[in-house]
C-alpha positions in Angstrom: 39.2 -63.9 53.6 40.5 -66.7 51.3 39.7 -67.1 47.6 37.1 -69.7 48.2 35.1 -67.6 50.7 35.4 -64.6 48.3 34.1 -66.6 45.4 31.2 -67.9 47.5 30.2 -64.4 48.5 30.5 -63.1 45.0 28.2 -66.0 43.8 25.7 -65.2 46.6 25.6 -61.5 45.7 25.3 -62.2 42.0 22.4 -64.7 42.8 20.5 -61.9 44.5 21.3 -59.5 41.7 20.0 -61.8 39.1 16.9 -62.5 41.1 16.0 -58.8 41.5 16.9 -58.1 37.9 14.5 -60.8 36.6 11.6 -59.6 38.7 12.0 -56.0 37.4 12.9 -56.9 33.9 16.1 -54.8 34.0 18.6 -57.6 34.3 21.2 -58.3 36.9 23.9 -56.0 35.5 22.5 -52.9 37.1 23.0 -54.5 40.5 26.2 -56.6 39.9 28.6 -53.7 39.0 27.8 -51.4 42.0 27.7 -54.5 44.3 31.1 -55.6 43.2 32.5 -52.1 43.6 30.8 -50.9 46.8 30.7 -54.1 48.7 33.6 -56.1 47.4 35.9 -53.2 46.4 36.5 -54.7 42.9 38.1 -52.4 40.4 35.4 -50.9 38.2 36.9 -52.2 34.9 37.0 -55.8 36.1 33.5 -55.4 37.6 32.1 -54.2 34.2 33.9 -57.0 32.4 32.4 -59.6 34.6 28.9 -58.1 34.3 29.1 -58.1 30.5 29.9 -61.8 30.5 26.9 -62.4 32.8 24.6 -60.4 30.6 25.6 -62.5 27.5 24.8 -65.7 29.5 21.5 -64.7 31.0 20.0 -63.2 27.8 20.6 -66.1 25.5 18.2 -68.7 27.0 15.3 -66.3 27.5 15.8 -64.7 24.0 15.5 -68.1 22.4 12.3 -68.9 24.2 10.7 -65.5 23.3 11.6 -65.9 19.6 10.1 -69.4 19.6 6.9 -68.1 21.3 6.5 -65.4 18.6 6.9 -62.3 20.9 10.3 -61.0 19.7 10.4 -59.1 16.4 13.7 -60.5 15.0 13.8 -58.2 12.0 13.5 -55.1 14.2 16.1 -56.5 16.7 18.7 -57.3 14.0 18.3 -53.9 12.4 18.6 -52.0 15.7 21.6 -54.2 16.7 23.7 -52.2 14.1 23.2 -49.1 16.3 23.6 -50.9 19.7 26.7 -52.8 18.6 28.4 -49.6 17.3 27.4 -47.8 20.5 28.8 -50.7 22.6 32.1 -50.6 20.8 32.3 -46.8 21.3 31.3 -47.1 25.0 34.0 -49.7 25.6 36.6 -47.5 23.9 35.7 -44.6 26.1 36.9 -46.6 29.1 40.5 -45.8 28.1 39.9 -42.0 28.3 37.5 -41.7 31.3 38.6 -41.8 34.9 37.0 -44.5 37.1 35.4 -41.8 39.2 33.6 -40.3 36.2 32.3 -43.7 35.2 31.1 -44.2 38.7 29.1 -41.0 38.6 27.6 -41.8 35.2 26.7 -45.3 36.5 25.0 -43.8 39.6 22.9 -41.6 37.4 21.9 -44.6 35.3 21.0 -46.5 38.4 18.7 -43.7 39.6 17.0 -43.8 36.2 16.7 -47.6 36.4 15.1 -47.3 39.8 12.4 -45.0 38.3 11.9 -47.2 35.3 11.4 -50.3 37.5 7.9 -48.9 38.4 7.0 -48.5 34.7 4.4 -51.1 33.9 4.4 -50.5 30.2 2.0 -48.6 27.9 -0.3 -50.0 25.4 1.0 -48.1 22.3 -1.8 -46.9 20.1 -1.4 -48.2 16.6 -0.9 -45.1 14.4 -0.9 -47.0 11.1 1.9 -48.1 8.8 5.1 -46.1 8.4 6.8 -45.8 5.0 10.3 -46.7 6.1 9.1 -49.6 8.4 7.0 -51.0 5.6 9.9 -50.8 3.2 12.1 -52.7 5.7 9.3 -55.2 6.4 9.3 -54.6 10.2 5.6 -54.8 10.9 4.6 -58.0 12.7 2.3 -59.9 15.0 2.5 -61.2 18.6 0.4 -63.7 20.6 -2.4 -62.5 22.8 -5.3 -64.1 24.7 -7.4 -63.7 21.6 -4.9 -65.0 19.1 -2.2 -63.1 17.2 -2.5 -59.3 17.0 -0.8 -57.2 14.3 1.1 -54.0 14.9 2.9 -51.3 12.9 6.5 -50.0 13.6 7.2 -46.3 13.5 9.9 -43.8 14.4 12.9 -45.8 13.1 15.4 -42.9 13.0 14.7 -41.9 16.6 14.8 -45.5 17.7 18.2 -45.9 16.1 19.5 -42.9 18.0 18.2 -44.1 21.3 19.7 -47.6 20.6 23.1 -46.1 20.0 22.9 -44.4 23.4 21.8 -47.7 24.9 24.8 -49.4 23.3 27.2 -46.8 24.6 25.9 -47.3 28.1 26.2 -51.0 27.8 29.8 -50.9 26.6 30.8 -48.2 29.1 29.0 -49.6 32.2 28.6 -53.3 31.6 24.8 -53.4 31.7 22.3 -54.6 29.2 20.7 -51.1 29.0 17.3 -52.8 28.7 15.5 -49.8 30.2 16.7 -47.6 27.4 16.0 -50.2 24.7 12.5 -50.8 26.0 11.9 -47.0 26.2 13.0 -46.6 22.6 10.8 -49.4 21.2 7.8 -48.7 23.4 7.7 -44.9 23.2 9.6 -43.9 20.1 8.8 -46.9 17.8 5.3 -47.6 19.1 5.8 -51.4 19.6 3.5 -53.2 22.0 5.2 -53.4 25.4 5.6 -57.2 25.4 7.2 -57.0 22.0 9.5 -54.2 23.2 10.7 -56.1 26.3 11.2 -59.5 24.5 13.0 -57.8 21.5 15.2 -55.9 23.9 16.2 -59.2 25.6 17.0 -60.6 22.1 19.4 -57.7 21.5 21.1 -57.5 24.9 23.4 -60.5 24.4 24.7 -59.3 21.1 25.3 -55.8 22.4 27.1 -57.0 25.5 29.3 -59.4 23.4 30.5 -56.4 21.4 31.6 -54.6 24.5 33.0 -57.7 26.2 35.4 -58.3 23.3 37.0 -54.9 23.9 37.3 -55.6 27.7 38.7 -59.0 27.0 41.4 -57.6 24.7 42.5 -55.2 27.4 42.6 -57.9 30.1 39.7 -56.6 32.1 37.8 -60.0 32.2 39.1 -62.1 35.0 37.8 -65.7 34.8 38.0 -66.2 38.5 35.6 -63.2 39.0 33.5 -63.6 35.8 32.6 -67.3 36.4 30.9 -66.9 39.9 29.2 -63.7 38.7 27.9 -65.4 35.6 26.7 -68.5 37.4 25.1 -66.5 40.2 23.3 -64.1 37.9 22.1 -66.9 35.6 20.7 -69.0 38.6 19.2 -65.9 40.1 17.5 -64.9 36.8 16.0 -68.4 36.4 14.7 -68.4 40.0 13.3 -64.9 39.6 11.5 -65.7 36.4 9.8 -68.7 38.0 8.9 -66.8 41.1 7.4 -63.9 39.2 4.0 -65.3 38.7 3.2 -65.8 42.4 5.0 -62.8 43.8 3.8 -59.3 44.8 5.9 -57.6 42.1 5.0 -54.1 43.3 6.7 -54.7 46.7 9.7 -56.3 45.1 10.0 -53.4 42.6 10.1 -51.0 45.6 12.8 -53.1 47.3 14.8 -53.1 44.1 14.4 -49.3 43.7 15.6 -48.8 47.3 18.6 -51.1 46.9 19.9 -49.6 43.7 19.0 -46.1 44.8 21.3 -46.6 47.8 24.0 -48.1 45.6 23.6 -45.1 43.2 24.1 -42.6 46.0 27.2 -44.4 47.2 28.7 -44.6 43.7 28.0 -40.9 43.0 29.4 -39.9 46.3 32.5 -42.1 45.9 33.1 -40.8 42.4 32.7 -37.1 43.3 35.0 -37.5 46.3 37.7 -39.5 44.4 37.3 -42.7 46.5 37.0 -44.8 43.3 
């Protein structure tokens, strides 16, 4: 296989990853890294570096749109980015000390969790009233609904910060946006409405990934010849998936997504435990 054929296959695989990621709301990173490792036998460090670049690219356009439409809570996002950025730097630093097989096993476990989360439709968090810390930080906000703008109160900031730090570590270590963990933190711990949680998570993902990508770049783990087709493929797939979402039977696609990444998770865990990675 020559370099042109390899690049074309990488682009096609990344296109599918971005499409599936957009339909489930988890991003293409959870598919790209195991795809590059299991199918194309790319070194895990270079696979993660390429995935981080794609995460930065795909989150930027959608994040701007969500902020403009009034869904994202920018104040919450910028505050929590302190924890996710610190976590991403710590996760990227761990790459020096963890064997590739250990990273593969951790990634497999995260994939299984993502497969389960892909069926989560979101809860309608019950407003429990104002929180002293959130009020002091001015985090309460509004978001558009069919009946106009609805107000909500933010709670559980310390727990949210802790979960965001975990999400940041996973992002830097595994090259994913960790959207599933971010949404869980804001939806369950901080009691934000689900639409606000998902859009604010998207707003944060690019900054978190950029922090980890800087570490990978300094160590030479970002190969432009690999990162470019991955980035373009995931970006095109995400845009296509977002447009197809309205007229698609999402339940069936979520099932397909869960089966695909479940199989990749088993392969990665098995390869990690047997030392094949």
